[in-house]
N, C-alpha and C positions, 0 to 999 in steps of 0.2 A: 576480253579486257585486253590489253598491251601485256607482253612480259617483259617488261622492264627489272621487274621484282619477285623473286621466289615470297617475301614473306616481309613481315616488317616490325615495330618495335615503337612502341611513344614512350616515351623517358622525361620522365615527370619526377614528383614526390606527391607525398601525402598530401592532400587536401589543395590541389591546385588543379581540380576538375577532374579529373582522371577518368571517375565513373561516368560521367556528364560526358564526356567524350567519345569512350571507348562505347556507349549505350547509339551515339550519334552514327559512330563510324558503323555499329555493326547493322544499323537501319538501312546501310546501302548495299545492294546485290553483289555476291559478290567478295564480302571484304565477311573477316570475323575473330575479332580479338577476344583473346580468351583468358585477360584477367592480367593478376599476377600469376604468372606461372612460376617464375622463381624466387617468392617472399620463402624466406627460410622456414618461417612459420605455420607456412600453409601452401598449397598446389592449387593455384587460378583463385580462389573464393576463399573469403573467411571459414574455420573449420572442415576443409577442405582437405583431405590425404591421399587423394590420386586426381590426375587429371587425364583425361585422353589414355584410359588405362595406363597411365604409367602414373606408379606410387612415388609416394615422397621419398621413400628409399632406393627406389630406382634410380629418381631425379639426383639423387644425394652421388650415387656410383656412378653415372654417367648423364651427365646435364644436358648431351647432346640428342640422348634417345627421347626427351620430352618435344625439344623441340620439332625432330622428324615425326613424332607422332600428332602433334597438332598441325606441320603440312599436311600429313597423308590423310586427316581425318577432315579438312578443310576443302569445302568447292567452291575454290578462288583462292583469295588471298590471307593465308594465316597471321597472325598477331598476337604481340601481348604487350601487359605495361612493364613497364622496370625500372625499379628507382634505386637511390645510389647506395642502399645497402640489401639489397638483392644477391644473388650470387653471383659473386666477381669473377667466376670463370667463363661465366656467360659473355663477359662484357666484349672480351678480344674476339669471343667468336663471332658477334654482329657486327661489331664494331670494324674489323676488317674483313668483313663481305660486302662487299659493295652491292651486291644483290640481298641486300636488305634495306629495307624503306627506313630512312631513320625520322622520326617524329617528336620535335623537341616541343614539351607543352610548359609553357611557363608562369607563374603568377607571383605578384608580390608575397614577399619572404613574411610579412605581417601580419598580413592575411591570413595566408597559411598556417602561420604561428597559433594567431587566434581561433581560428577554425578547428585546429588539433585539438586546442585546451579546450573549448567547447565540446566537442567530438568524445575527448576521455571523459569529461565530466557529466554527459547523457549518457553515454553508450551508443548515439546512434552517429551512426558512419556514412549512411545514405537514406535519402529520404526522396520515398515517392508518392505521398501526398500530403498538402499542408494538414489535414488533419490530424496526422500523427506525428509530426513538428515538437521536437523537445528544443527548449533553450536554457539558457545557463549566461551567468556573468562569469568572468577568469579575472585571475590576478596575473598581471605580467609580471615577469622576471626577467631582467637584462642575461644574466651568465645563461638561462638557459635559450632563451632567444638568438644570442649569439651563437653558442654552440651549434643551434641548428642553421643561423646561416650561414658558418663557415663552412658548414657540411655541403648544404647545398651550391656555395660559390666552390670549394674545390671539383664538386663534379661537375658542373657546368662549363669549368674551367678545362678538366681532363674531355670530357667529351668535345667542345670546341678545335682542342688541338689534338685531337684525333681523327674528326673530320678535316682539318687542315694539312695533317701531314700526309695524307691518304687521298688527299685527293676529290673527296668526298662532299656531297651536299646535305642537307636536312632540312625538311617542313620547320620552321616557326608558329607557335601558333601560342597565344597567351591566353589566359582563363576568359577573358571577355572574349573574344574571339569566337570560343565555341558559340556562343549564341547568336551570331552571324552567320547566316544561311550563306550568304556567299563566300565567306574565307571557306566554311567546311567543304562545300561543293568542291572549291579550289583544292583542297586537301584528298577529296575522293578523286579529283580528274591526276593530281600527282601520285594518288596508288593505282591509278590505269583504269580508273571507274569511269564510263562518261555519263551514266544516268546523272540528272540533278533532283534534289528535293526542294519543296517550298519551305520545310520548316524543320528545325533541329528536334530532336527526339526528347519525348516529353515523360517519359520513364522517370528520368531524374530529376529531382528538384534543386533549388537554390536552398539552402540551409537555415543561412545564417544571412537576409539582404539587410540586417539593419546596418546602420552607422558604426565604427571602431568605437565611439566615445560610448556606444549604449551597451557594448559587448565585453568592454575590459572597466571592471572596477575601480582600479586606480589608475585612469587614466592620463589624469595630469601628471601625473609621476613618471608613467611610461614616457610622453612626448618630450619631457626634461630628458629622462635615461639616454632617448634614441640619439641627442643632440651630439651624444660624446661618442657616436658610433661612427666612424670614417668610411662613408658611403662611396667616395672617390677615391681611396688609398692616395689621399693628401700625404701620409707618413709613410706611401713607400717609395724604397731606393728602389731608383730605376738602377738594371741590371740589363748590358747589354753585352757583358764578358762572352765569348766562346765556351760551350759549355766542354770540359776536360772527361779523360778516360781516367780507368783506375790505375793507370801507370804500373803495372804490377813488376816489369822489370828494372826498377827502380828499388824493388824494396830490399830489406839487410836483413839476414835471419843471424842469430848467434850461432858460433860453432857447436854449442853442444844445448845449452839453455832455452825451453822453448819461449825463446823471447822473436820479435818479428818488427822491424824497424820500418814504418812508413814513411821516406822523408817528404817534408815540404822544402822544396829548395829554396835557398838563401839562407835555411833557418843553420844551426849548431852540428852540423851533419858531420864533421870530421870530431867532432868532442865525443856525439855519441857513437859512433864506429869504434871510436878509443874504447869507451867506457864496454859496448858489448864485447870487445874483445877482452877484457880486461876480466871479465868476470867468469871465463873459463883458462884466465890464464894462457891466452894464443896469442899470433899475432893476428894483426889486422887482414894478412890475405886469407887468412883461413874462415873468415866468415861465409857464408852462403849469401849468395849474389847471383842475377842472371835468372830469376824466376821468369817463368810463364803461370798464367793462368792451370795450365795442368800439372806441373812441378809443385806451384803454390800448394794445392787441393793434397796431392802427394806429402808434402812436408807437412800440414796441418793434420793430415791422419796419423802421419809418426808422432809429431810432437804433442803427447797427451797434456792437457791442461794449457795449452798455451796461450799466450797472449801478445797482442799486437796493440801496437802504440806508435803515435804522429808528437811531434814535437810544432809549437806555434811560438811564433816570436812576436814582439812589438812592431806595426808596421812602421815607424820609424827604423828603428835595428836593422829590420830583415832587408828595407828598401836602400838602407845608406848602403850592407855589405854588398847587395848585388851591383849598387852602382861602383862601387871601390872593385869588385872582382870581376863584375864585367865589361864596364864603363871606363872607368878610367884607366885601370890595366891595359896592357897591350902583352900582356904575356899568356899562355897557352888556354886559361879557362877566359880571356875576354871574347869578345863579340866584335870584331874588328869591322865587317861592313857599317852594324849598325851602329858604333861609336862612328865611324866616318859620316854618316848620315843625320847623326844627333849632332854633331860638329858643323856641317855646313850646312844643313836647313832649318836644325832648331837652335842654331847659335848656343850651342854649350863650349864656353871658353876651355876649350882643352887644346892642349900640341897637339902636332900631326903625330909624332910620336912618343915615347915614353915619356912621363914627367918629370921634370928635375927640379932643381932647389929655385927655379925660378917660377913655380908653380907656387902661387900663395893660399893662403890657409882660406882669403876673402874670395879667390879664384873659385876656393873647390866650393863653398859654400854656395855661389853664384848659379855653378854649373849642378850642384847637384838640387836646390832647386827648379831649375828647367827641366834637368831629368823627370822630379818629380809632377811637372805639368803634361810631361810629355805623356806619361805614364798614364795619367788622368784618361789622356786624350785615348790612349790607346788601350786601355780598357775599355772605352765607351764606344771601340771600333770606329775612331776617328783617323787614324794610321793606315799605312800599309803593312807595316811591320807585323809580326807575327806578335800573340801578346805569350811571350815565354814563359815557361815555370818558374823561372828566377824572380818573376816581380808579378804574378797572376793572385788573382787574391787568394789566401788562405782558406776561406770559405768555400769558393768555388771546387780548389783542388783537393780539399776532405772530401766535397761533394762527389766529386769523380772517383775519389777510392769506394765510394759507397753502392758504384756500380758493380764493385766485388764482393766488397764485405768492409763493415764499418770497423776502425780501429777501437780496441776495447778500451783504451786510454787516450787521451787528447792531455800531452804534459806543457807545460810554459817554460820557456826559455829561463827564466827568470829566476823559477824555483826547481833547478832542472835535475839537484843531485838528490834533495831530497824526495822528490817525485820517482825518480826514476832507480831510490830505494825503495819505497813502498812497492813498486810495480815488479823489481826482483824478489823482493819476502811473497809477494801473492803466487809466487809460483816457487816456494820452497828453497830460495838464496840466500843464506844468513850471510850477515855481514860484509853484503855487496861493497865493490869500491865506490869510491866517491867519483863524482864525472868533473871532468877539468871542464875549465871554459875554452872557447870558442876564441882561434885567432883573432887578434885585434885587426881594425881596417885599417890598410894604408890608400894614399899617403898620409892620410888626418883619421884620430878617431874621431866616431860621432860626437863624444863631448865636447871637443873643440869647436862645434861650430853648430850645435845646436840651439834651439831657441823658439820661443812661440810661434814664430812665422815657419820655422818648418813643421812642427807639430800641426799648426792650421792648416796648411798645404797637405801635408799625409793626409789627414782626417779627410779633409776635401776627396784626396784621391781612395780611399778607401772604407768610404762612409757604411757599407756592409761590415765590413772584420769588425770594425769600431762596434758597430749595434749590436753584431751576434755573439761579438766575444771579450765584451766590455772594457774594453783598452780605457788607459786612462793616460794623460801626460805622462812622461818619463818623470823620474824625482829627479 
């Protein structure tokens, strides 16, 4: 045998034919699949509490011990079956190991669902001979099927991404392929076995070979309900925006109160900082800033019963604020190079220098709409300009927070005072100060140019934020 791999794993799900595939793989010399080695309920096969001398308790304490035992007790290449709900600790172990051969077994998920329901009904999970076959008709339940489908899809996507990121490949085989001896011989060659078989294993038989309409009581209802499932992700909002990190250095903690603010750029940051300072009656300079992950962990340990929060703003409000601060302005917070690029390449009607009395409201609206169009392309990786936190999607920024820790509360700017008061009371602060409003936009307030055209343009740019947070047009 070639020494390309040290062991193998069959990545499958219940009722995908994994028993059949295991039996076929085990018919080749030098290959041994040990069953569902990491099933939480048993070890290897149903009702077993040990495998290769490793007990269930020992596996729980150190899962790698079972893998080592399987390899040591196999004359050739050892392997096992692994489903999405098996011991997640081992997923990192073998997916990051190029010496592990990955076999991905798939099946029509509706067939798997019906087969599992029948097995649940009959208690028969494996068939060795037709004389022992048990049959049943099941009732299709859409919510149950959708839960199963979501779990399978999520696992398959995770496997695919892990393979891509690590530069590995896998042997993909479908349920119907298990009966194709040429395909199975190809799998054996993938695992380093040169011996070919003339037929697949006969130890395991197909349990429910009839058509779906003969196995499902409410077949017509099932067909109708399946038509409402989005098989092709037609409702999916594409997201090409770069993933963001937790940005821990931007976090702000109160001087004494156990409150931590995770800013979303272009939100009401100044107003929230002033409120945090007022909580403890201190100057804004006494707020705690400049965290790294180590010092933030230390703060969390000291600040008992702490709460963290972030603030989201209506996308139109936030993007107009970013536009006025970063692009229209030529002050210290402006982005001069991006401003020049937008003016010369994207035709934003902005003056070379600072705006003056000649800069009209109509000109401002036109420039803002062109900026909205630029941001749409920028978020979709269609420009050379960085996706700046000032206009990055709020959902993506908050997802980045989760790489360290999620905020306890997501506050909305339009209800800022009320929500912050509730947050303060949660940590025992009675009668907290009210939160003031963020400074207005210059040179024109949003209300002076806002209309349905602006609303629809921004909504097209931030479709995911509108969907995730349920934003509606401004009143």
